[in-house]
C-alpha positions in Angstrom: 63.9 -6.8 207.5 61.6 -4.9 205.1 63.0 -1.7 203.9 61.1 -1.1 200.7 58.4 1.6 201.2 56.0 -0.2 198.8 56.5 -3.5 200.6 55.9 -1.8 203.9 52.7 -0.1 202.7 51.1 -2.8 200.4 53.4 -5.8 200.2 55.7 -7.0 197.4 53.0 -8.9 195.5 50.9 -5.8 195.0 53.8 -3.7 193.7 53.7 -2.9 190.0 57.4 -3.7 189.7 57.1 -7.1 191.4 57.8 -9.3 188.4 61.2 -7.7 187.6 62.3 -6.3 191.0 65.8 -7.6 191.8 65.6 -6.7 195.5 62.2 -8.1 196.5 63.8 -10.9 198.6 66.5 -8.6 200.0 64.7 -5.4 201.0 61.1 -6.4 200.4 58.8 -8.9 202.2 58.8 -11.5 199.4 59.6 -15.1 200.3 59.5 -18.1 198.0 56.6 -20.5 198.6 59.0 -23.2 199.9 60.4 -20.7 202.4 56.9 -19.9 203.7 56.0 -23.6 204.0 59.2 -24.3 205.9 58.6 -21.5 208.4 55.0 -22.6 208.8 56.0 -26.2 209.4 58.5 -25.2 212.0 55.9 -23.1 213.8 53.4 -26.0 213.9 55.9 -28.4 215.5 
């Protein structure tokens, strides 16, 4: 669930604090590349 107002408006990767944000995976919309590939692979099956 995305709770961060910046992540809701623009996305984590566009946030100026992205590189050092400790909560981007918890309250933001950021997912590691491997997580995105896994979820896409499950959807295609």
